[in-house]
N, C-alpha and C positions, 0 to 999 in steps of 0.2 A: 327525134323532131320533122314535124311537120310544119307546111305552109303549103297555105292557096293564097289565089287572086282571084277578080270577077270583074266584070263587066257584061248591063246594062244598057246594050242602047236603046229606042225604041225613035230614034226626031224625026220631028214633023206630023208623026202621029198626035189623037185627042189623048189626052193623061196619057205622056210620052213620057218614061223615067229611062235618067242618064243617072244610073246609081255604078256606083264604081266597092269595092270588098277585101281589102286584102287579111288575109290573119295568119299568124304563125302559135301553134305549140311544144310542149314538151312538155312528158315522163319526163317525175324524177324520182318517179319508184313508191315512195308514201306521200303525193300527191301529184295530178297532172295540171300544168298552168300552160291559158291562152290567152291574147290581150288582139284585139281583129281594130280596126279603123274600117271607116263607110263612110260615103257619101253618096248623098241622094243630091245630084248640084246644082245646085242657087237655093239651094230645101233645105235642108241640113244634115252635119256631120257628125256622127259618132264612133265613142270608143269603148274598147269593153275588151276587162281584164275579167277571168274569169278560176275557178280553182274548182280542180271535183277530187275526188277521191270516197270507192264503193269498203262500207265496215254496211260487213252482215250480210250480203250479195242484196240491201240497195244502194244503188247509184243519190252521191248528196252534190248539189252539183251550188255554189253560193257566189254570184254575183256581179260585179258593177261595170253598171255603163248612163251615158257620159255621149246626154242630146243636148246640140247647142244647132239653131240660129242660124243656118247662113247667109239671110240677103233677109231685107225686111220685108219680104214677098210669102217669106215660108213660110208652111201648114203650119210646123210649132206654135203656136203662140208667146216662148218661151224658149233656156235654156234649162236642162230639167236634169239630172241625174236619181237616177234608178240605183237601188240593193235589191239583193234578189237571190229567196235558199231554194231551189227546190229537192225534190225526194221522186226516190222513182227504184219502183220495186216488178222486175219482168218475172207472169213467170210461168 
């Protein structure tokens, strides 16, 4: 099991960022799972659930992402949900 956290703050700067991210992952053997939660303070809150699996040396990742407006002044015009599937191969 792995977990991580990070904070980035540039208070007072033009285009300032004030964000934090927390995440955890676990290898179940058959599939790897991960969850994360991130805040871009006074803008968006993002939750992600990820499943990863390698089949015949191709890495597949299925992700569900939910991005929610934090305030009415958010850069996001409405709450959004995404499902992504990616495949990658290293040669």
